N, CA, C and O of each residue as an XYZ file, in Angstrom:
476
protein
N      76.878     94.131     99.290
C      78.373     93.574     99.136
C      77.529     92.477     97.983
O      76.441     91.981     98.274
N      78.148     92.242     96.814
C      77.842     91.113     96.076
C      79.213     90.263     95.710
O      80.279     90.866     95.586
N      79.132     88.870     95.549
C      80.221     88.118     94.968
C      79.928     87.766     93.546
O      78.792     87.499     93.153
N      80.977     87.774     92.801
C      81.030     87.308     91.531
C      81.354     86.088     91.144
O      82.479     85.913     90.675
N      80.485     85.050     91.252
C      80.904     83.552     91.245
C      81.960     83.444     89.941
O      82.915     82.669     89.997
N      81.732     84.213     88.865
C      82.468     83.822     87.485
C      84.020     84.641     87.705
O      84.893     84.396     86.871
N      84.266     85.412     88.609
C      85.272     86.057     88.816
C      86.693     85.164     89.092
O      86.743     84.130     89.759
N      87.608     85.693     88.546
C      88.960     84.970     88.911
C      89.264     85.028     90.311
O      89.824     84.074     90.852
N      88.908     86.180     91.019
C      89.306     86.515     92.039
C      88.487     86.024     93.077
O      87.295     86.306     93.191
N      89.147     85.264     93.859
C      88.537     84.139     94.995
C      87.608     84.870     95.719
O      87.822     86.011     96.129
N      86.453     84.166     95.909
C      85.329     84.871     96.933
C      85.799     85.394     98.158
O      85.207     86.408     98.527
N      86.751     84.955     98.927
C      87.127     85.637    100.317
C      87.975     86.872     99.840
O      87.860     87.918    100.477
N      88.795     86.816     98.791
C      89.235     88.214     98.517
C      88.303     89.334     98.007
O      88.527     90.516     98.269
N      87.226     88.914     97.253
C      86.005     89.791     96.938
C      85.368     90.438     98.042
O      84.911     91.581     98.048
N      85.377     89.525     99.070
C      84.509     89.874    100.450
C      85.481     90.969    101.099
O      85.049     92.058    101.476
N      86.841     90.593    101.200
C      88.032     91.488    101.849
C      88.105     92.613    101.288
O      88.082     93.608    102.012
N      88.208     92.756     99.925
C      88.473     93.950     99.349
C      87.370     94.854     99.169
O      87.539     96.065     99.032
N      86.069     94.211     99.166
C      85.027     95.355     99.395
C      84.663     95.862    100.712
O      84.151     96.978    100.801
N      84.917     95.024    101.918
C      84.900     95.866    103.115
C      85.793     96.771    103.238
O      85.541     97.850    103.773
N      87.177     96.402    102.673
C      88.210     97.440    102.697
C      88.086     98.525    102.231
O      88.453     99.538    102.825
N      87.520     98.525    101.023
C      87.182     99.840    100.280
C      86.051    100.567    100.954
O      86.079    101.798    100.984
N      85.012     99.869    101.520
C      84.029    100.540    102.070
C      84.307    101.380    103.330
O      83.931    102.520    103.601
N      85.128    100.447    104.083
C      85.940    101.125    105.445
C      86.742    102.282    105.020
O      86.597    103.236    105.785
N      87.661    102.525    103.894
C      88.388    103.341    103.574
C      87.627    104.424    103.028
O      88.206    105.501    103.169
N      86.496    104.493    102.439
C      85.792    105.539    102.052
C      84.678    105.975    103.014
O      83.831    106.823    102.734
N      84.767    105.286    104.217
C      83.856    105.584    105.182
C      82.317    105.254    105.001
O      81.508    105.765    105.776
N      81.927    104.457    104.047
C      80.855    103.864    103.700
C      80.485    103.048    104.823
O      79.289    103.047    105.114
N      81.255    102.372    105.496
C      81.222    101.474    106.506
C      82.208    102.392    107.577
O      83.405    102.584    107.361
N      81.557    102.858    108.632
C      81.976    104.014    109.542
C      82.531    103.166    110.707
O      82.079    102.096    111.116
N      83.620    103.866    111.171
C      84.153    103.478    112.311
C      83.315    102.793    113.507
O      82.230    103.266    113.847
N      83.768    101.864    114.014
C      82.857    101.263    115.054
C      81.630    100.244    114.534
O      81.071     99.414    115.251
N      81.372    100.474    113.266
C      80.276     99.726    112.733
C      80.398     98.172    113.098
O      81.500     97.645    112.948
N      79.341     97.427    113.559
C      79.365     96.062    113.851
C      78.899     95.329    112.570
O      77.792     95.508    112.060
N      80.029     94.325    112.006
C      79.815     93.644    110.869
C      78.928     92.564    111.233
O      78.788     92.333    112.434
N      78.271     91.824    110.333
C      77.604     90.685    110.417
C      78.497     89.673    111.011
O      79.716     89.841    110.971
N      77.902     88.502    111.629
C      78.525     87.558    112.079
C      79.079     86.672    110.685
O      78.591     86.729    109.556
N      80.230     85.856    111.135
C      80.753     85.349    109.766
C      79.793     84.425    109.334
O      79.813     84.273    108.113
N      78.889     83.704    109.982
C      78.037     82.959    109.537
C      76.609     83.528    108.942
O      75.895     82.901    108.160
N      76.352     84.756    109.432
C      75.424     85.465    108.923
C      75.723     86.076    107.524
O      74.941     86.005    106.576
N      76.993     86.712    107.496
C      77.430     87.239    106.340
C      77.620     86.044    105.118
O      77.244     86.149    103.950
N      78.298     84.913    105.730
C      78.155     83.665    104.653
C      76.889     83.335    104.013
O      76.697     83.228    102.802
N      75.895     83.159    105.122
C      74.629     82.836    104.383
C      74.038     83.823    103.721
O      73.355     83.490    102.752
N      74.136     85.209    104.048
C      73.740     86.232    103.192
C      74.248     86.211    101.595
O      73.527     86.448    100.626
N      75.621     85.878    101.567
C      76.334     85.697    100.285
C      76.322     84.518     99.491
O      76.737     84.501     98.332
N      75.793     83.394    100.171
C      75.842     82.216     99.842
C      77.267     81.380     99.752
O      77.503     80.506     98.918
N      78.072     81.787    100.681
C      79.274     81.257    100.918
C      79.538     80.556    101.716
O      78.639     80.533    102.556
N      80.678     79.643    102.044
C      81.014     78.840    103.309
C      81.508     79.920    104.214
O      81.951     81.014    103.865
N      81.349     79.383    105.621
C      81.662     80.334    106.618
C      83.220     80.548    106.741
O      83.695     81.605    107.158
N      84.018     79.415    106.329
C      85.317     79.518    106.462
C      85.877     80.466    105.270
O      86.952     81.062    105.334
N      84.969     80.511    104.158
C      85.356     81.830    103.244
C      85.515     83.348    103.930
O      86.519     84.046    103.786
N      84.508     83.670    104.591
C      83.958     84.692    105.113
C      85.148     85.035    106.338
O      85.807     86.071    106.422
N      85.205     83.812    107.269
C      86.246     83.725    108.244
C      87.733     84.118    107.710
O      88.444     84.741    108.498
N      88.144     83.864    106.690
C      89.287     84.132    106.123
C      89.354     85.484    105.988
O      90.160     86.064    106.715
N      88.465     86.351    104.959
C      88.405     87.462    104.840
C      88.297     88.241    106.145
O      88.947     89.284    106.199
N      87.752     87.975    106.942
C      87.770     88.684    108.368
C      88.900     88.746    108.996
O      89.246     89.785    109.560
N      89.635     87.662    108.993
C      91.070     87.315    109.634
C      92.099     88.256    108.935
O      92.943     88.927    109.529
N      91.904     88.207    107.570
C      92.709     89.134    106.657
C      92.635     90.608    106.856
O      93.644     91.310    106.789
N      91.286     91.146    107.133
C      90.970     92.350    107.432
C      91.367     92.719    108.752
O      91.806     93.829    109.054
N      91.191     91.692    109.581
C      92.111     92.029    111.028
C      93.536     92.327    110.937
O      94.029     93.404    111.273
N      94.082     91.479    110.537
C      95.405     91.444    110.082
C      96.073     92.956    109.444
O      97.127     93.492    109.786
N      95.225     93.354    108.564
C      95.525     94.710    108.108
C      94.879     95.774    108.646
O      94.668     96.792    107.987
N      94.500     95.628    109.922
C      93.974     96.596    110.761
C      92.595     97.446    110.370
O      92.297     98.540    110.850
N      91.819     96.692    109.386
C      90.754     97.283    108.980
C      89.518     97.145    109.836
O      88.539     97.892    109.852
N      89.753     95.993    110.584
C      88.644     95.498    111.358
C      89.377     94.942    112.760
O      90.536     94.537    112.845
N      88.258     95.044    113.976
C      88.751     94.451    115.135
C      87.830     93.459    115.342
O      86.670     93.624    114.967
N      88.229     92.320    115.959
C      87.484     91.180    116.615
C      87.666     91.197    118.073
O      88.736     91.180    118.682
N      86.251     91.241    118.637
C      86.346     91.141    120.290
C      85.296     89.969    120.705
O      84.207     89.940    121.277
N      86.022     89.190    120.229
C      85.244     87.606    120.790
C      83.541     87.638    120.397
O      83.018     87.740    119.288
N      82.949     87.518    121.667
C      81.636     87.910    121.469
C      80.841     89.094    121.339
O      79.617     89.214    121.282
N      81.844     90.027    121.301
C      81.239     91.421    120.988
C      81.409     91.579    119.318
O      81.012     92.581    118.722
N      81.853     90.799    118.865
C      81.734     90.924    117.078
C      82.936     91.728    116.786
O      83.844     92.152    117.501
N      82.674     91.815    115.507
C      83.726     92.546    114.514
C      83.287     93.874    114.221
O      82.125     94.143    113.920
N      84.246     94.729    114.311
C      83.850     96.182    113.802
C      84.891     96.685    113.106
O      86.047     96.262    113.103
N      84.336     97.818    112.377
C      85.531     98.849    111.600
C      86.257     99.357    112.632
O      85.843    100.000    113.597
N      87.754     98.911    112.273
C      88.506     99.765    113.307
C      88.873    101.068    113.230
O      89.045    101.582    112.125
N      89.047    101.805    114.436
C      89.274    103.213    114.434
C      90.815    103.689    114.430
O      91.351    104.392    115.287
N      91.422    103.130    113.234
C      92.895    103.335    112.890
C      93.282    104.238    112.186
O      94.476    104.284    111.892
N      92.314    105.285    111.680
C      92.821    106.111    110.953
C      93.032    105.710    109.468
O      92.134    105.216    108.787
N      94.397    105.980    108.979
C      94.715    105.469    107.773
C      95.658    104.423    107.744
O      96.667    104.534    107.047
N      95.419    103.308    108.501
C      96.407    102.136    108.543
C      96.870    101.751    107.256
O      98.075    101.578    107.068
N      95.960    101.587    106.274
C      96.418    100.948    104.992
C      97.963    101.660    104.456
O      99.042    101.155    104.144
N      97.430    103.155    104.534
C      98.837    103.996    104.083
C     100.096    103.691    105.045
O     101.269    103.644    104.675
N      99.613    103.494    106.357
C     100.680    103.518    107.457
C     101.385    102.002    106.867
O     102.575    101.868    106.583
N     100.676    101.280    106.800
C     101.060     99.976    106.719
C     102.001     99.518    105.239
O     102.827     98.615    105.103
N     101.523    100.475    104.305
C     102.293    100.454    102.915
C     103.527    101.098    103.184
O     104.539    100.580    102.712
N     103.644    102.292    103.960
C     104.814    102.965    104.173
C     105.817    102.192    104.766
O     106.961    102.161    104.312
N     105.339    101.359    106.085
C     106.439    100.688    106.619
C     106.766     99.507    105.544
O     107.963     99.267    105.387
N     105.877     98.782    104.824
C     106.448     97.831    103.972
C     107.599     98.588    102.767
O     108.620     98.066    102.318
N     107.113     99.784    102.489
C     107.979    100.455    101.295
C     109.665    100.602    102.307
O     110.789    100.297    101.909
N     109.359    101.032    103.334
C     110.822    101.220    104.172
C     111.414    100.275    104.144
O     112.479    100.278    103.526
N     110.909     98.961    104.875
C     111.608     97.822    104.621
C     112.024     97.079    103.544
O     112.825     96.152    103.657
N     111.335     97.565    102.098
C     111.754     97.117    100.861
C     112.919     97.972    100.434
O     113.834     97.502     99.756
N     112.888     99.165    100.811
C     114.067    100.037    100.290
C     115.298     99.766    101.026
O     116.378     99.914    100.453
N     115.238     99.380    102.250
C     116.313     99.034    103.188
C     116.880     97.770    102.480
O     118.072     97.732    102.173
N     116.027     96.724    102.214
C     116.436     95.284    101.709
C     117.300     95.474    100.349
O     118.401     94.970    100.127
N     116.534     96.331     99.475
C     117.027     96.455     98.107
C     118.485     97.309     98.369
O     119.378     96.980     97.589
N     118.766     98.141     99.155
C     120.234     98.895     99.446
C     121.019     97.745     99.735
O     121.990     97.545     99.005
N     120.765     96.894    100.731
C     121.566     95.657    101.084
C     121.906     95.034    100.014
O     123.066     94.762     99.704
N     121.014     94.795     99.446
C     121.389     93.824     97.978
C     122.085     94.573     96.888
O     122.452     93.900     95.925
N     122.292     95.675     96.884
C     123.286     96.501     96.111
C     122.515     97.290     94.740
O     123.054     97.834     93.776
N     120.958     97.111     95.080
C     120.360     97.617     93.828
C     120.225     99.124     93.754
O     120.299     99.923     94.688
N     119.991     99.387     92.339
C     120.271    100.917     92.449
C     118.523    101.233     92.459
O     117.568    100.468     92.325
N     118.605    102.669     92.676
C     117.162    103.064     92.950
C     116.044    102.767     91.448
O     114.827    102.587     91.483
N     116.695    102.787     90.563
C     115.793    102.411     89.356
C     115.477    101.001     89.189
O     114.409    100.549     88.777
N     116.726    100.215     89.623
C     116.327     98.779     89.670
C     115.468     98.429     90.662
O     114.883     97.376     90.409
N     115.213     98.868     91.572
C     114.395     98.562     92.879
C     113.048     99.183     92.476
O     112.017     98.611     92.827
N     112.997    100.246     91.805
C     111.529    100.756     91.348
C     111.106    100.043     90.292
O     109.886    100.041     90.130
N     111.758     99.436     89.523
C     111.449     98.634     88.410
C     110.849     97.229     88.868
O     109.944     96.701     88.222
N     111.371     96.672     89.964
C     110.853     95.340     90.546
C     109.480     95.802     91.209
O     108.534     95.018     91.131
N     109.308     97.031     91.861
C     108.050     97.285     92.307
C     106.905     97.512     91.326
O     105.746     97.199     91.599
N     107.321     98.137     90.030
C     106.371     98.326     89.237
C     106.054     96.928     88.347
O     104.975     96.815     87.766
N     106.959     95.997     88.292
C     106.944     94.546     87.692
C     105.522     94.048     88.676
O     104.374     93.929     88.249
N     105.955     93.831     89.964
C     105.022     93.496     90.964
C     103.813     93.892     90.744
O     102.971     93.120     90.284
N     103.524     95.270     91.068
C     101.949     95.802     90.873
C     101.396     95.663     89.745
O     100.169     95.723     89.668
N     102.130     95.462     88.704
C     101.550     95.177     87.207
C     100.922     93.723     87.256
O      99.875     93.385     86.703
N     101.856     92.833     88.110
C     101.237     91.651     87.988
C     100.152     91.205     88.736
O      99.372     90.305     88.425
N     100.152     92.044     89.968
C      98.810     92.121     90.885
C      97.673     92.978     90.290
O      96.532     92.633     90.597
N      97.821     94.038     89.489
C      96.734     94.946     89.193
C      96.366     94.676     87.562
O      96.150     95.544     86.716
N      96.361     93.425     87.406
C      95.945     93.293     86.008
C      94.330     93.306     85.782
O      93.865     93.202     84.647
């Protein structure tokens, strides 16, 4: 894992996205114990709070599980990211229907939001 200090992406997000991608591809296998927050922060030259934020977000997304003194491991959740995205899409579809948007208007809003994030 490497952090680009010149990137416009915040360091915590670089950590989060790299761990998530490696977990998704199996490069980080289910059950693998991740370094402690302090150890990874030291290894990457980051503040412990930066790594802690990345770990919290990974846990919220179901990518990792934290068990106190037992540490943080890659979660055995299968395809959590796709399930969470499907849940969010279902909620979005229901909300746009309540707002009276057409299918094309709802899709255009999604495309605009995705374009803004994936620049």
